KEKE-3310 file (N, C-alpha, C; in steps of 0.2 Angstrom, whole numbers, plus 5000, padded with zeros to 4 digits):
npx = (4989:4976:4960:4961:4970:4964:4953:4957:4955:4944:4934:4924:4915:4910:4918:4929:4942:4944:4946:4957:4972:4980:4994:5004:5011:5027:5031:5041:5038:5025:5026:5036:5026:5016:5025:5029:5016:5012:5023:5019:5007:5010:5020:5012:5007:5017:5019:5008:5009:5019:5012:5004:5009:5008:4996:4977:4969:4957:4957:4970:4965:4956:4961:4969:4961:4954:4964:4968:4958:4957:4969:4966:4955:4962:4969:4959:4954:4965:4964:4952:4941:4925:4919:4909:4892:4891:4886:4884:4879:4871:4876:4890:4895:4893:4902:4913:4914:4915:4927:4938:4935:4929:4935:4951:4949:4945:4956:4968:4965:4966:4978:4986:4990:4996:5007:5014:5020:5013:4997:4998:5000:4987:4977:4981:4974:4964:4959:4956:4945:4936:4933:4926:4915:4910:4906:4895:4887:4886:4885:4897:4906:4915:4930:4939:4953:4953:4947:4955:4964:4959:4958:4971:4977:4969:4973:4987:4986:4981:4990:5001:4995:4991:5003:5008:4999:5003:5018:5019:5010:4998:4983:4968:4956:4961:4966:4954:4948:4955:4954:4941:4940:4946:4937:4927:4933:4935:4919:4916:4924:4916:4904:4907:4911:4898:4893:4886:4885:4888:4899:4910:4927:4939:4932:4923:4932:4938:4926:4924:4934:4933:4922:4924:4932:4925:4914:4922:4925:4917:4917:4931:4932:4922:4927:4942:4945:4950:4964:4981:4999:5009:5021:5036:5035:5023:5018:5025:5021:5009:5009:5015:5005:4995:4998:5007:5002:4989:4985:4996:4995:4981:4982:4991:4982:4973:4983:4984:4973:4970:4977:4973:4977:4972:4971:4984:4990:4984:4986:4998:4996:5001:5013:5012:5010:5026:5033:5026:5029:5044:5046:5041:5050:5062:5061:5055:5060:5054:5051:5054:5049:5051:5040:5033:5037:5035:5021:5018:5021:5010:5000:5003:5003:4989:4984:4990:4984:4970:4971:4974:4963:4956:4940:4927:4911:4893:4884:4872:4855:4845)
npy = (5072:5077:5083:5088:5080:5070:5076:5082:5082:5083:5095:5105:5114:5123:5134:5150:5147:5134:5137:5133:5142:5153:5150:5136:5127:5119:5102:5097:5105:5102:5088:5089:5095:5085:5076:5082:5084:5070:5068:5077:5071:5059:5060:5068:5057:5054:5064:5065:5053:5059:5068:5061:5055:5066:5071:5068:5057:5063:5076:5082:5081:5091:5103:5103:5105:5117:5125:5124:5129:5142:5148:5145:5155:5165:5167:5167:5180:5188:5186:5193:5186:5183:5176:5179:5176:5166:5151:5133:5118:5105:5092:5095:5099:5088:5080:5084:5083:5069:5066:5073:5074:5061:5051:5054:5055:5041:5034:5041:5037:5023:5022:5025:5012:5006:5005:5019:5017:5007:5011:5021:5014:5007:5018:5023:5016:5021:5027:5016:5009:5022:5020:5009:5013:5023:5016:5010:5020:5030:5025:5023:5018:5002:4997:4982:4985:4993:4986:4975:4982:4985:4972:4969:4979:4976:4964:4966:4972:4962:4953:4961:4965:4952:4946:4955:4956:4943:4945:4956:4957:4965:4975:4970:4977:4990:4991:4989:5001:5011:5007:5007:5021:5025:5020:5030:5041:5039:5037:5051:5058:5052:5059:5072:5073:5072:5085:5098:5115:5133:5136:5143:5138:5139:5145:5135:5123:5131:5131:5119:5114:5121:5116:5104:5104:5110:5099:5089:5092:5091:5076:5075:5082:5074:5062:5061:5072:5085:5082:5087:5089:5102:5102:5103:5094:5092:5104:5105:5095:5099:5112:5107:5099:5106:5119:5116:5100:5103:5118:5117:5108:5110:5123:5119:5111:5120:5127:5118:5116:5129:5129:5118:5105:5096:5082:5077:5077:5067:5056:5053:5046:5034:5033:5036:5024:5020:5033:5035:5023:5025:5037:5033:5023:5031:5041:5039:5026:5014:4997:4988:4978:4963:4960:4969:4977:4969:4968:4982:4985:4977:4986:4999:4996:4994:5006:5014:5009:5011:5024:5028:5026:5037:5048:5037:5034:5037:5021:5016:5018:5004)
npz = (5015:5017:5013:5000:4994:4989:4981:4970:4956:4956:4957:4967:4961:4947:4945:4942:4946:4940:4928:4915:4911:4900:4898:4898:4910:4911:4906:4916:4925:4929:4933:4943:4953:4954:4960:4971:4978:4981:4990:5001:5004:5008:5019:5028:5037:5043:5051:5057:5067:5075:5081:5089:5100:5110:5111:5110:5098:5092:5096:5092:5079:5079:5082:5072:5060:5063:5065:5050:5044:5047:5042:5029:5028:5030:5019:5009:5011:5009:4994:4993:4995:5003:5018:5024:5025:5017:5010:5010:5001:5009:5005:5001:5013:5021:5014:5015:5029:5031:5022:5030:5044:5049:5040:5044:5057:5061:5055:5062:5076:5073:5070:5083:5086:5077:5064:5056:5042:5037:5039:5030:5019:5018:5018:5006:4996:4992:4980:4973:4982:4979:4965:4964:4974:4965:4954:4959:4965:4958:4944:4938:4922:4924:4918:4910:4914:4923:4933:4935:4940:4952:4958:4959:4969:4981:4982:4986:4997:5006:5006:5013:5025:5030:5033:5042:5053:5058:5060:5069:5077:5077:5082:5077:5076:5077:5064:5056:5059:5052:5039:5038:5040:5028:5018:5022:5018:5004:5000:5003:4994:4981:4984:4982:4969:4964:4967:4961:4956:4960:4970:4977:4975:4985:4997:4998:5003:5015:5023:5025:5031:5043:5048:5050:5060:5069:5071:5078:5090:5100:5101:5105:5117:5125:5126:5125:5132:5128:5128:5129:5128:5131:5120:5110:5100:5099:5094:5082:5075:5073:5066:5053:5049:5048:5041:5030:5026:5025:5021:5011:5001:4996:4991:4981:4974:4969:4959:4951:4945:4940:4930:4923:4924:4935:4934:4934:4947:4953:4947:4952:4963:4965:4970:4982:4991:4992:4997:5008:5017:5015:5023:5036:5038:5036:5046:5058:5061:5060:5057:5041:5029:5018:5014:5013:5003:4992:4992:4989:4977:4967:4973:4970:4955:4953:4956:4946:4935:4938:4937:4924:4917:4918:4924:4924:4912:4914:4915:4906:4908:4913)
capx = (4984:4971:4955:4964:4974:4960:4947:4961:4954:4937:4932:4917:4909:4914:4920:4934:4947:4945:4948:4964:4976:4982:5001:5002:5016:5030:5028:5044:5035:5019:5029:5038:5020:5014:5029:5028:5008:5012:5027:5017:5002:5014:5022:5008:5007:5024:5018:5002:5010:5021:5007:4999:5013:5006:4987:4973:4968:4952:4960:4973:4963:4950:4965:4973:4956:4953:4970:4970:4951:4959:4974:4964:4951:4967:4971:4953:4955:4970:4962:4945:4934:4923:4915:4902:4884:4893:4882:4886:4874:4872:4879:4896:4898:4894:4906:4919:4915:4918:4934:4941:4933:4927:4942:4955:4948:4946:4963:4971:4964:4969:4987:4989:4992:4998:5015:5013:5020:5006:4993:4998:4998:4980:4974:4983:4971:4957:4957:4952:4937:4932:4932:4920:4909:4908:4902:4890:4882:4886:4885:4902:4909:4921:4934:4944:4959:4952:4944:4962:4969:4957:4960:4979:4978:4968:4979:4995:4984:4980:4996:5004:4992:4991:5010:5009:4997:5008:5024:5019:5004:4994:4977:4964:4951:4963:4969:4947:4947:4959:4951:4933:4940:4948:4930:4924:4937:4932:4912:4916:4927:4910:4900:4911:4911:4892:4890:4886:4883:4893:4901:4919:4932:4943:4928:4920:4936:4938:4922:4923:4939:4931:4916:4927:4936:4919:4912:4927:4926:4913:4917:4936:4930:4919:4931:4947:4945:4954:4971:4987:5004:5012:5028:5038:5034:5014:5016:5029:5016:5001:5011:5018:4999:4989:5001:5009:4998:4981:4985:4999:4990:4975:4985:4995:4977:4971:4988:4984:4966:4971:4981:4970:4980:4970:4973:4991:4993:4980:4991:5005:4993:5004:5019:5010:5014:5032:5034:5023:5035:5052:5047:5041:5058:5068:5060:5051:5063:5049:5054:5053:5048:5051:5033:5029:5039:5032:5014:5016:5020:5004:4994:5005:5001:4982:4983:4991:4979:4963:4971:4975:4957:4952:4933:4922:4906:4890:4883:4865:4849:4843)
capy = (5068:5082:5082:5090:5075:5065:5079:5087:5081:5084:5102:5107:5118:5125:5143:5152:5143:5127:5136:5133:5149:5152:5149:5130:5126:5114:5095:5097:5108:5096:5082:5091:5097:5079:5073:5087:5082:5064:5068:5080:5068:5054:5062:5069:5051:5054:5070:5063:5049:5060:5072:5056:5055:5072:5073:5061:5058:5068:5082:5085:5084:5096:5109:5104:5108:5123:5130:5124:5132:5150:5149:5147:5160:5171:5167:5170:5186:5191:5187:5196:5182:5184:5171:5182:5175:5161:5144:5127:5114:5101:5087:5098:5099:5080:5077:5087:5080:5063:5066:5076:5072:5055:5047:5054:5052:5034:5033:5043:5033:5016:5024:5024:5004:5002:5009:5025:5016:5003:5015:5025:5009:5005:5022:5024:5012:5025:5027:5010:5010:5027:5017:5005:5016:5028:5012:5008:5026:5037:5021:5024:5012:4998:4992:4977:4988:4994:4979:4972:4986:4986:4965:4969:4983:4973:4957:4968:4975:4957:4951:4965:4963:4945:4946:4961:4952:4938:4946:4962:4955:4972:4976:4970:4984:4995:4991:4990:5007:5014:5005:5011:5028:5024:5020:5035:5045:5036:5040:5058:5058:5051:5064:5078:5073:5073:5091:5104:5122:5138:5138:5148:5132:5140:5145:5128:5120:5134:5130:5112:5113:5124:5113:5097:5106:5110:5094:5086:5095:5088:5070:5075:5083:5071:5055:5062:5078:5088:5081:5087:5090:5107:5101:5106:5089:5093:5110:5104:5091:5103:5116:5104:5095:5112:5123:5110:5096:5105:5122:5118:5102:5114:5128:5115:5109:5127:5128:5113:5118:5134:5126:5113:5100:5093:5075:5076:5074:5062:5049:5051:5043:5025:5035:5037:5019:5020:5037:5034:5017:5028:5042:5030:5020:5034:5047:5035:5021:5008:4990:4987:4970:4963:4956:4976:4979:4965:4970:4990:4983:4978:4992:5004:4995:4994:5014:5016:5005:5015:5032:5029:5027:5041:5046:5033:5037:5033:5016:5017:5015:4998)
capz = (5019:5018:5007:4994:4991:4984:4977:4966:4950:4958:4959:4972:4957:4941:4945:4938:4947:4938:4920:4911:4910:4893:4897:4902:4913:4907:4909:4921:4933:4932:4936:4950:4956:4956:4965:4978:4980:4985:4995:5006:5005:5014:5025:5034:5040:5050:5057:5063:5071:5081:5086:5092:5106:5114:5110:5108:5090:5090:5098:5088:5073:5079:5082:5065:5055:5062:5061:5044:5042:5050:5038:5022:5029:5028:5011:5006:5013:5005:4987:4993:4994:5009:5020:5026:5022:5012:5014:5006:5000:5013:5002:5001:5020:5023:5010:5019:5035:5028:5020:5034:5050:5049:5037:5049:5063:5062:5054:5070:5080:5072:5069:5088:5088:5069:5061:5050:5035:5035:5039:5022:5013:5019:5015:4998:4992:4992:4973:4971:4984:4977:4959:4966:4975:4960:4950:4964:4967:4952:4938:4931:4919:4927:4913:4913:4917:4930:4938:4935:4945:4961:4960:4960:4975:4986:4984:4988:5004:5009:5007:5018:5032:5035:5036:5048:5059:5061:5064:5073:5082:5075:5084:5071:5078:5074:5056:5053:5060:5047:5032:5036:5037:5020:5015:5022:5012:4997:4999:5002:4985:4978:4985:4980:4962:4961:4968:4955:4958:4958:4974:4977:4978:4990:5002:5001:5006:5019:5027:5026:5037:5049:5049:5052:5066:5075:5072:5082:5095:5104:5103:5107:5125:5128:5125:5127:5138:5125:5131:5125:5131:5129:5121:5103:5095:5097:5088:5076:5071:5071:5062:5048:5047:5047:5036:5024:5023:5023:5017:5005:4996:4995:4985:4975:4970:4965:4955:4944:4942:4935:4923:4918:4925:4939:4935:4936:4954:4956:4942:4954:4969:4964:4974:4990:4996:4992:5000:5015:5019:5014:5027:5041:5040:5038:5051:5064:5063:5058:5054:5033:5028:5012:5011:5012:4997:4987:4993:4987:4970:4964:4975:4965:4948:4952:4955:4939:4931:4938:4936:4917:4915:4921:4926:4920:4911:4917:4913:4902:4912:4912)
cpx = (4977:4966:4957:4968:4970:4953:4950:4959:4945:4934:4925:4913:4914:4914:4927:4941:4949:4947:4955:4968:4977:4990:5001:5010:5021:5031:5034:5040:5029:5022:5031:5031:5017:5018:5028:5021:5009:5017:5024:5013:5004:5016:5018:5007:5012:5023:5012:5004:5014:5017:5004:5003:5011:4999:4985:4970:4963:4954:4964:4970:4959:4955:4967:4967:4955:4958:4971:4963:4954:4964:4971:4958:4956:4969:4965:4953:4959:4968:4955:4940:4931:4918:4909:4896:4886:4889:4882:4879:4876:4876:4888:4899:4898:4900:4913:4922:4918:4925:4940:4939:4934:4933:4946:4955:4947:4953:4968:4970:4966:4976:4990:4993:4994:5003:5011:5014:5014:4999:4993:4997:4992:4976:4975:4978:4964:4955:4953:4945:4933:4929:4925:4914:4906:4903:4896:4884:4882:4886:4892:4904:4916:4925:4937:4950:4957:4949:4950:4966:4966:4960:4968:4979:4975:4971:4983:4992:4982:4986:5000:5001:4992:4998:5011:5006:5001:5013:5024:5012:4999:4987:4972:4959:4954:4963:4960:4946:4950:4957:4944:4934:4942:4942:4926:4927:4934:4924:4912:4919:4921:4907:4901:4911:4904:4890:4892:4883:4889:4896:4910:4923:4934:4938:4925:4926:4936:4934:4921:4927:4936:4925:4918:4930:4930:4917:4917:4928:4925:4915:4927:4937:4929:4923:4938:4949:4948:4961:4976:4991:5007:5019:5029:5035:5026:5014:5020:5024:5011:5003:5012:5009:4994:4993:5004:5004:4992:4982:4989:4996:4984:4978:4988:4989:4974:4976:4986:4978:4965:4975:4978:4972:4979:4972:4981:4993:4990:4984:4996:5003:4999:5011:5019:5013:5021:5035:5031:5028:5041:5051:5046:5048:5062:5068:5058:5055:5059:5052:5051:5054:5048:5045:5030:5031:5035:5024:5012:5017:5014:4999:4997:5001:4994:4980:4983:4986:4972:4964:4972:4967:4953:4944:4929:4916:4900:4886:4875:4862:4848:4835)
cpy = (5073:5078:5083:5085:5069:5068:5084:5086:5082:5090:5101:5110:5120:5133:5144:5148:5137:5129:5136:5140:5147:5150:5142:5129:5119:5108:5095:5099:5103:5090:5084:5093:5091:5075:5076:5085:5075:5064:5071:5075:5062:5055:5065:5063:5052:5059:5069:5059:5053:5064:5067:5054:5061:5073:5066:5063:5063:5076:5086:5086:5089:5103:5108:5108:5115:5128:5131:5129:5142:5152:5152:5152:5166:5173:5170:5178:5191:5190:5190:5193:5182:5178:5172:5180:5168:5154:5138:5122:5107:5095:5089:5096:5092:5078:5078:5084:5072:5061:5069:5073:5063:5051:5049:5054:5046:5033:5033:5038:5025:5017:5024:5017:5002:5008:5014:5023:5011:5008:5020:5021:5008:5012:5024:5020:5015:5026:5021:5010:5016:5023:5013:5007:5021:5022:5010:5014:5030:5032:5022:5016:5008:4995:4988:4979:4990:4991:4976:4975:4987:4978:4967:4974:4979:4967:4960:4970:4967:4953:4954:4964:4958:4944:4950:4958:4946:4939:4952:4963:4963:4970:4974:4976:4989:4997:4991:4996:5012:5011:5007:5018:5030:5024:5027:5042:5045:5039:5047:5061:5058:5058:5071:5078:5074:5081:5095:5112:5128:5141:5141:5140:5133:5140:5140:5126:5123:5133:5123:5111:5115:5119:5106:5098:5106:5103:5088:5087:5092:5081:5069:5076:5078:5063:5057:5068:5083:5089:5082:5090:5097:5107:5102:5100:5090:5098:5110:5100:5095:5108:5112:5100:5101:5117:5120:5105:5098:5111:5121:5112:5106:5119:5125:5115:5116:5128:5124:5114:5123:5132:5119:5106:5096:5085:5074:5074:5069:5055:5049:5048:5036:5028:5035:5030:5018:5025:5038:5029:5021:5032:5038:5027:5024:5038:5043:5029:5014:5004:4991:4979:4969:4961:4964:4977:4975:4966:4977:4989:4982:4982:4997:5004:4997:5001:5016:5015:5010:5022:5032:5029:5033:5042:5042:5037:5033:5027:5018:5014:5007:4995)
cpz = (5021:5012:5001:4991:4987:4981:4972:4959:4950:4960:4961:4965:4953:4940:4943:4940:4943:4930:4919:4910:4903:4892:4902:4904:4911:4910:4917:4927:4935:4936:4941:4956:4959:4961:4972:4980:4984:4990:5001:5009:5012:5017:5030:5038:5045:5054:5060:5068:5077:5085:5091:5101:5112:5114:5108:5100:5088:5093:5094:5082:5073:5079:5074:5060:5056:5061:5054:5040:5042:5043:5031:5023:5028:5021:5007:5006:5009:4998:4987:4992:5001:5012:5023:5022:5017:5016:5010:5008:5006:5013:5003:5008:5023:5020:5014:5026:5035:5027:5024:5041:5052:5046:5043:5056:5066:5059:5060:5075:5080:5072:5077:5090:5082:5067:5055:5043:5034:5036:5032:5017:5012:5015:5007:4994:4989:4985:4970:4975:4980:4970:4959:4968:4969:4955:4953:4965:4961:4945:4934:4929:4923:4921:4915:4915:4922:4936:4940:4941:4952:4963:4963:4968:4981:4987:4988:4996:5009:5010:5013:5026:5035:5038:5042:5054:5061:5064:5068:5077:5082:5079:5077:5069:5075:5066:5052:5054:5055:5040:5032:5036:5032:5016:5016:5018:5004:4995:4999:4997:4981:4978:4983:4973:4961:4963:4963:4959:4954:4964:4973:4979:4985:4997:5004:5005:5014:5025:5028:5031:5044:5053:5053:5059:5071:5076:5077:5088:5102:5107:5107:5115:5128:5130:5128:5132:5135:5127:5126:5130:5128:5126:5113:5099:5094:5093:5081:5070:5068:5066:5055:5046:5045:5040:5030:5022:5020:5018:5011:4999:4993:4987:4980:4970:4965:4959:4949:4941:4937:4929:4919:4919:4931:4941:4935:4942:4954:4951:4946:4962:4970:4968:4981:4994:4997:4996:5006:5020:5020:5023:5035:5043:5042:5044:5057:5065:5063:5054:5045:5034:5020:5008:5011:5005:4990:4986:4988:4981:4966:4966:4970:4957:4948:4952:4949:4933:4930:4937:4928:4914:4914:4923:4921:4917:4913:4913:4910:4906:4909:4913)
residu = (MET:SER:SER:ALA:SER:THR:THR:LEU:SER:ARG:PRO:LEU:ALA:GLY:ASP:GLY:ASP:SER:ALA:PRO:LEU:ALA:THR:THR:PRO:SER:ARG:THR:ALA:LEU:VAL:ALA:ALA:GLY:ILE:ALA:PHE:SER:VAL:ILE:TRP:SER:SER:ALA:PHE:VAL:ALA:GLY:LYS:VAL:GLY:LEU:TYR:TYR:ALA:GLY:PRO:LEU:THR:ILE:LEU:ALA:MET:ARG:PHE:LEU:ALA:ALA:GLY:LEU:LEU:LEU:ALA:GLY:VAL:CYS:ALA:LEU:GLN:GLY:ARG:SER:LEU:ARG:GLY:MET:THR:LEU:PRO:GLY:ARG:THR:LEU:VAL:ALA:GLY:VAL:LEU:TYR:ASN:ALA:VAL:TYR:LEU:GLY:LEU:ALA:TYR:TRP:GLY:MET:GLN:ALA:THR:PRO:ALA:ALA:LEU:THR:SER:ILE:LEU:VAL:SER:THR:CYS:PRO:LEU:LEU:THR:LEU:LEU:LEU:ALA:ALA:LEU:ILE:ALA:GLY:GLU:ARG:LEU:THR:PRO:ALA:LYS:LEU:LEU:GLY:VAL:GLY:LEU:GLY:LEU:ALA:GLY:VAL:ILE:TRP:ILE:THR:GLN:HIS:ARG:LEU:ALA:VAL:ASP:HIS:LEU:ASP:PRO:LEU:SER:LEU:ALA:ALA:ILE:LEU:ALA:GLY:THR:LEU:ALA:LEU:ALA:LEU:GLY:THR:VAL:LEU:THR:LYS:ARG:VAL:ALA:GLY:SER:GLN:ASP:MET:LEU:VAL:ALA:VAL:THR:LEU:GLN:MET:LEU:CYS:SER:GLY:LEU:VAL:LEU:LEU:LEU:PRO:ALA:TRP:GLY:TRP:GLU:GLY:LEU:ARG:PHE:GLU:ASN:ALA:TRP:GLY:LEU:TRP:LEU:SER:LEU:GLY:TYR:SER:ALA:GLY:VAL:ALA:SER:LEU:GLY:THR:THR:LEU:LEU:MET:PHE:TRP:MET:LEU:ARG:HIS:GLY:GLN:ALA:GLY:SER:ALA:SER:SER:PHE:HIS:PHE:LEU:ASN:PRO:PHE:PHE:GLY:THR:LEU:PHE:ALA:VAL:ALA:LEU:LEU:GLY:GLU:PRO:LEU:TYR:SER:SER:ASP:LEU:LEU:GLY:VAL:LEU:PRO:ILE:ALA:LEU:GLY:ILE:VAL:LEU:VAL:ALA:ARG:GLY:GLY:ILE:GLY:SER:PRO:ARG:SER:PRO:ARG)
# end
C-alpha cells in the first residue's frame, strides 16, 4: 500500500538501479517475489484499519511517512548515498505527494467508516484508472483487450459497492473519498512515468516519503490535533506500515528492477482484491458476501487484461 506498489514498473529515472544483472533469478523466485509484493500491499490495509482505532488518519500517516523516510535514509547511508544537497524536479515531488499523502489521506479517512476489505477492492482498481489517465494525458494506446479489462473492472466495482451500500448501509461520502484517493494514486503514477532525468531512485523515494510526511503534519495538527493513543496496537500498526509496507515493498521493487523484472510484480496486482478480502475477513472478522466474490472475479480478470498488454505506445499526433 505504498507508492512502490504502483510504481514498480515505472522507475523515476534511468540510474544504475534499473539495469538488469547478468544473473537472472529463477522463475520460482520471481513468482514468490510477485506474490510477496501482493501480500504486503493487501495486508497493509488491515494494519491501517487497526491503526485508525488509536489515531486520526492524517496523524498516523504523517508518522508513517516520516518513519519510513528515516528508515530509507538509513538504507541510503548504508549504501553510501547522500541526501545532502539532493533536489528533485517539482513533478517528482508532486507525484510522491499524490500517491502517498493524497491517496492514503483520502483512503484512510474513508476507511474509518468503510470495511478494510472493500477499501482494498476499490483501491485495487488503480491499474485500470492509471490506464485511462495515461490514455488521456500521455496518449497511450488503448487496445480492445485493455478496454475490455477496464469495463470488467468497473463492472465488478459497481456490483460490489451497490450491494454493500444496501446491506451494510455504508457512507457514500467515505466511498467517494476512497475512490478519489485511488484516482490521485493513478494520477501520481502517470506523472511518475513521465519523469525523466538521472535521479537516484532510492534517494528520490526517500525524499518523497519525507515530503509526504511533512505535508500531512499541518492538516493533521489543524484537523486532528495530532491525536493518538500510546497503545501497542498503534505502534504495531505503525511499525508494520512503515517498516514492512513502505520499506519492504520499496526494497522489493529495487530487487526486481536490478534483475530487469519490474513488470513481474505489477502482473500480480490481480491478486490484490483476493488477498485484501482474505486478510480483512481472517484478521478483522469482517463479513464476507457472495457478491464480493462475484465482483472480485471480473476486477481481477480486468487487471490481468490490462497488465498483459504492458505499457502502451503513444498515439500518433492528429
